[in-house]
C-alpha positions in Angstrom: 10.4 -31.5 -11.9 11.4 -28.4 -10.1 10.5 -28.4 -6.4 9.9 -25.1 -4.6 9.2 -24.4 -0.9 7.0 -21.3 -0.3 8.0 -20.1 3.1 5.4 -17.7 4.6 4.5 -15.9 7.8 3.3 -18.3 10.5 -0.1 -16.5 10.6 -0.8 -16.9 6.9 -4.0 -19.0 7.5 -5.1 -17.7 10.9 -4.9 -14.0 9.9 -5.7 -14.1 6.2 -4.8 -11.1 4.0 -3.9 -10.3 0.5 -0.7 -12.2 0.8 -2.7 -15.3 1.7 -4.5 -15.1 -1.7 -1.2 -14.4 -3.5 0.5 -17.4 -2.0 -2.3 -19.9 -2.5 -3.1 -18.8 -6.0 0.5 -18.6 -7.2 1.2 -22.1 -5.8 -1.9 -23.5 -7.5 -1.0 -22.0 -10.9 2.6 -23.0 -10.7 1.5 -26.6 -10.1 -0.5 -26.2 -13.3 2.8 -25.4 -15.1 4.3 -28.7 -13.8 6.2 -27.5 -10.7 5.8 -29.0 -7.2 5.2 -26.2 -4.7 4.8 -26.9 -1.0 3.5 -24.1 1.3 5.4 -24.0 4.6 4.9 -21.7 7.6 7.9 -20.0 9.0 7.5 -21.8 12.3 7.6 -25.3 10.7 10.6 -27.6 10.5 11.5 -27.7 6.8 13.4 -30.4 4.9 15.4 -28.0 2.8 17.2 -30.8 1.0 14.0 -31.8 -0.8 13.8 -28.5 -2.6 15.6 -26.8 -5.5 14.6 -23.3 -4.5 13.1 -21.4 -1.6 10.5 -18.6 -2.2 9.9 -16.2 0.7 7.1 -13.6 1.1 7.0 -10.2 3.0 10.4 -8.7 3.2 9.2 -6.5 6.1 9.3 -9.7 8.1 13.0 -10.4 7.6 13.6 -12.6 10.7 11.9 -15.6 9.1 13.8 -15.1 5.8 17.1 -14.8 7.6 16.7 -18.0 9.6 15.6 -20.3 6.8 17.9 -18.9 4.1 21.0 -19.2 6.4 20.1 -22.6 7.6 19.1 -24.0 4.1 22.0 -22.5 2.1 19.8 -22.8 -1.1 19.1 -20.3 -3.8 16.1 -18.1 -2.8 13.8 -15.5 -4.1 11.6 -13.0 -2.2 8.2 -11.6 -3.1 8.8 -8.3 -1.3 5.2 -7.0 -0.7 6.9 -3.8 0.7 4.2 -2.0 2.7 4.8 1.5 4.1 3.0 2.4 7.3 4.4 5.9 7.6 1.2 7.7 6.4 -0.9 5.7 8.8 1.4 6.3 11.7 1.5 10.1 10.9 -2.3 10.5 10.6 -4.2 7.9 12.6 -2.1 5.8 14.9 -3.0 6.1 18.6 -1.4 5.3 22.0 2.0 3.6 21.8 1.7 3.2 18.1 1.4 7.0 17.8 4.5 7.5 19.8 6.3 4.9 17.7 5.2 6.9 14.7 7.8 9.5 15.6 10.5 7.0 14.9 11.9 5.8 11.6 9.8 3.1 9.9 12.4 0.3 10.3 12.7 0.9 14.0 8.9 0.7 14.3 8.8 -2.6 12.5 11.6 -3.9 14.7 9.7 -3.0 17.9 6.5 -4.6 16.5 8.3 -7.8 15.6 9.9 -8.1 19.1 6.5 -7.2 20.7 4.7 -9.9 18.8 7.3 -12.4 19.8 7.3 -11.4 23.5 3.5 -11.5 23.7 3.5 -15.0 22.1 1.5 -13.7 19.0 4.1 -14.7 16.5 7.3 -16.8 16.1 10.7 -15.2 16.0 12.9 -17.5 13.9 16.2 -15.7 13.7 18.1 -14.7 16.9 20.5 -12.7 14.7 17.6 -10.4 13.9 17.8 -9.1 17.4 21.2 -7.5 16.9 21.0 -6.8 13.2 17.7 -4.9 13.5 15.2 -4.4 10.7 17.1 -2.3 8.2 20.4 -4.3 8.2 18.4 -7.6 8.1 16.6 -6.5 5.0 19.8 -5.2 3.4 21.5 -8.6 4.1 18.5 -10.4 2.4 18.7 -8.1 -0.6 22.4 -8.9 -1.0 21.9 -12.6 -0.7 18.7 -13.2 -2.7 19.0 -14.4 -6.2 16.0 -12.4 -7.3 13.4 -10.2 -5.7 9.8 -10.3 -7.0 7.9 -7.0 -6.5 4.3 -6.6 -7.6 5.3 -3.5 -9.7 8.2 -1.4 -10.9 7.0 1.3 -8.5 7.5 -1.1 -5.6 11.0 -2.0 -6.8 11.9 1.7 -7.0 10.7 2.2 -3.4 12.8 -0.8 -2.3 16.0 0.7 -3.9 15.3 4.1 -2.3 14.6 2.7 1.1 17.5 0.2 1.3 20.2 1.5 -1.1 20.6 -1.8 -2.8 19.7 -2.8 -6.3 19.1 -6.5 -6.5 18.1 -8.3 -9.7 14.3 -8.4 -10.0 11.3 -9.7 -11.9 7.9 -8.0 -11.6 5.2 -10.4 -10.6 1.7 -8.9 -11.0 -1.0 -9.5 -8.4 -4.0 -10.8 -10.1 -7.5 -12.4 -10.3 -8.9 -15.7 -11.2 -10.9 -15.0 -14.4 -12.8 -18.2 -14.0 -14.2 -16.9 -10.7 -14.2 -13.1 -11.2 -16.0 -12.4 -14.5 -18.9 -10.2 -15.2 -21.6 -12.0 -17.1 -23.4 -8.8 -17.8 -26.7 -10.3 -16.7 -26.9 -8.6 -13.3 -27.8 -4.9 -13.1 -25.6 -2.7 -11.0 -27.0 -0.9 -7.9 -25.7 2.7 -8.2 -26.1 3.2 -4.5 -24.2 0.0 -3.4 -20.6 0.5 -2.3 -18.3 -2.2 -1.2 -15.1 -2.1 0.9 -13.5 -5.6 0.9 -10.4 -5.6 3.2 -9.2 -6.7 6.6 -10.5 -4.1 9.1 -7.4 -2.3 10.5 -6.0 1.2 10.7 -4.0 1.2 7.5 -7.1 0.3 5.5 -8.8 3.4 6.8 -12.3 2.2 7.2 -13.0 4.9 9.8 -12.6 7.8 7.3 -14.6 5.8 4.8 -17.5 5.4 7.3 -17.3 9.1 8.1 -17.4 9.9 4.4 -20.5 7.8 3.6 -22.5 8.0 6.9 -26.0 9.4 6.3 -25.6 9.5 2.5 -27.7 7.8 -0.2 -25.2 5.0 -0.4 -25.4 1.6 1.3 -21.8 0.7 2.4 -20.9 -2.9 3.0 -17.7 -3.3 4.9 -16.6 -6.9 4.3 -13.8 -8.4 6.3 -12.6 -9.5 9.7 -10.6 -7.2 12.0 -6.9 -7.8 12.4 -5.9 -9.4 15.7 -4.5 -6.2 17.2 -7.2 -3.9 15.8 -10.3 -5.1 17.8 -10.6 -1.6 19.3 -10.4 0.0 15.9 -13.2 -2.4 14.7 -15.3 -1.4 17.7 -14.8 2.2 16.9 -15.9 1.5 13.3 -19.1 -0.2 14.6 -19.8 2.7 17.0 -19.5 5.5 14.4 -21.4 3.7 11.6 -24.8 5.1 10.7 -27.7 2.9 9.6 -26.6 2.9 6.0 -23.4 1.1 6.9 -23.3 -2.7 7.3 -20.5 -5.1 8.4 -20.0 -8.6 7.0 -17.3 -10.9 8.3 -14.5 -12.3 6.2 -15.7 -14.7 3.5 -14.1 -17.0 0.9 -13.4 -15.4 -2.5 -16.2 -17.4 -4.2 -18.8 -15.9 -1.9 -17.6 -12.3 -2.8 -18.6 -12.8 -6.4 -22.3 -11.9 -5.9 -21.4 -8.7 -4.0 -19.0 -7.6 -6.6 -21.6 -8.4 -9.3 -24.2 -6.1 -7.7 -22.1 -3.2 -6.5 -21.4 -0.1 -8.7 -18.4 1.0 -6.6 -15.6 -0.6 -4.7 -13.6 1.7 -2.4 -10.3 1.1 -0.7 -9.1 4.4 0.8 -6.0 3.0 2.4 -3.1 4.9 3.8 -1.0 2.6 1.6 -1.5 -0.2 -1.0 1.0 -2.1 -3.0 -1.8 -3.2 -5.3 -5.2 -3.4 -3.6 -6.0 -6.9 -4.5 -9.8 -6.6 -3.8 -9.8 -3.5 -6.1 -8.4 -5.7 -9.0 -11.1 -8.3 -8.3 -13.8 -5.7 -8.2 -12.7 -4.1 -11.4 -12.7 -7.5 -13.1 -16.4 -7.7 -12.0 -17.3 -4.4 -13.5 -17.1 -2.2 -10.4 -15.8 1.3 -10.6 -12.8 1.7 -8.4 -12.1 4.3 -5.7 -8.7 4.0 -4.3 -5.9 5.9 -2.6 -2.9 6.9 -4.7 -0.6 6.2 -1.7 1.6 3.4 -2.9 1.8 1.6 -6.3 -1.9 1.6 -7.3 -1.5 3.9 -10.4 0.7 1.2 -12.1 -2.3 -1.1 -12.0 -5.3 1.2 -12.6 -3.8 4.2 -14.4 -6.5 6.8 -15.2 -9.3 4.2 -15.0 -9.8 4.6 -11.2 -11.1 7.4 -9.1 -8.4 8.5 -6.6 -9.0 10.0 -3.2 -7.1 11.5 -0.4 -7.4 9.1 2.5 -7.0 11.9 5.1 -10.1 13.7 3.9 -13.6 12.1 4.2 -14.9 14.7 1.8 -12.4 13.6 -0.8 -13.5 10.0 -0.4 -17.1 10.9 -0.7 -16.5 13.1 -3.8 -14.6 10.2 -5.5 -17.4 7.7 -4.6 -20.0 10.1 -6.0 -18.1 10.4 -9.3 -17.6 6.7 -9.5 -21.3 5.9 -8.9 -22.3 8.1 -11.8 -19.6 7.1 -14.3 -19.8 4.4 -17.0 -17.5 1.5 -16.4 -14.3 1.5 -18.5 -14.3 -1.8 -20.3 -10.6 -1.3 -21.2 -9.7 -1.7 -17.5 -11.3 -5.1 -17.3 -9.6 -6.2 -20.5 -6.2 -5.0 -19.2 -6.8 -6.9 -16.0 -7.8 -10.1 -17.8 -4.7 -9.8 -20.1 -2.0 -8.7 -17.6 -3.2 -9.2 -14.0 -4.3 -12.8 -13.6 -2.8 -15.5 -11.4 -1.9 -17.5 -14.5 0.2 -14.5 -15.7 1.7 -14.3 -12.2 2.6 -17.9 -12.3 4.2 -17.6 -15.8 6.3 -14.7 -14.7 7.3 -16.4 -11.4 8.4 -19.5 -13.4 10.6 -17.3 -15.6 12.1 -15.9 -12.4 12.8 -19.4 -11.1 14.6 -20.3 -14.3 16.9 -17.3 -13.8 17.4 -18.2 -10.2 17.9 -21.9 -10.8 19.1 -22.4 -14.4 18.9 -25.9 -15.8 
């Protein structure tokens, strides 16, 4: 039996995000294929000798990957989850973050990593990261990884462009659990009910969404907890929200099902998305999808989503209006159930492991 260690950010469980779902679901479905997968946090002591392969997540957090890969000296793969904060920094960042936005993205990430470490909000595994910096650390990882596992071809092309290195890769789709997220067709859709399921933080752009839908016919449910460093952003969201906007804290996936079932529209007007995991879940439940085209989203949704400009509330509102009146495209749900499930993700991940660790 192949034994794999998933090595993730230390805040995977305390600050849940899309990568938390990706890690947990991929591990579960790989176990169903007969592999032993242990989820380890980057600040844990890991008995590397017990594993055939290491699997890292989030290449924009390279200090963790550097430390464990160098210490273990085992074959490793990386789920890149390559986010780009440049649009957010340009349009909406405030204070020190706005000043940092004038700098190249890799320098911004370096400063953020050091700041989290100095403030005791995160663990800095690799001291070598301090002198290598963000860009050279990532380039070193790309040279040494057996495979990288982007969520789309678009993400891989961004990786090549940003870091001038072309590692071997296998696309691993983000997905849904069809056993949980399926539309039974028994519940009617509320044309005026709009969901936004996401962690509340600047890059998800809830403020412009609230501006767009305030005082309209729509009921907007903003579902999610605020990110640790975005409490002020969350308070601003609460302050600007009209009576037709409600906030619901983070909830387990199983509890989201009823909301997805009733809503006509799910909107994620982010400044950037590699996928938009909640959008995939909502589409599987028969919601029409409004999403930003900043990132890799077109590779998942094609022409079956309503795209908006995250910088313009009127663009967000226009897309929501269209989505609320349009019939759902059944072909999108069928494509998701065929291509974008956690079972498919596990199968493709297993294929990548067989390349990385041939029998």
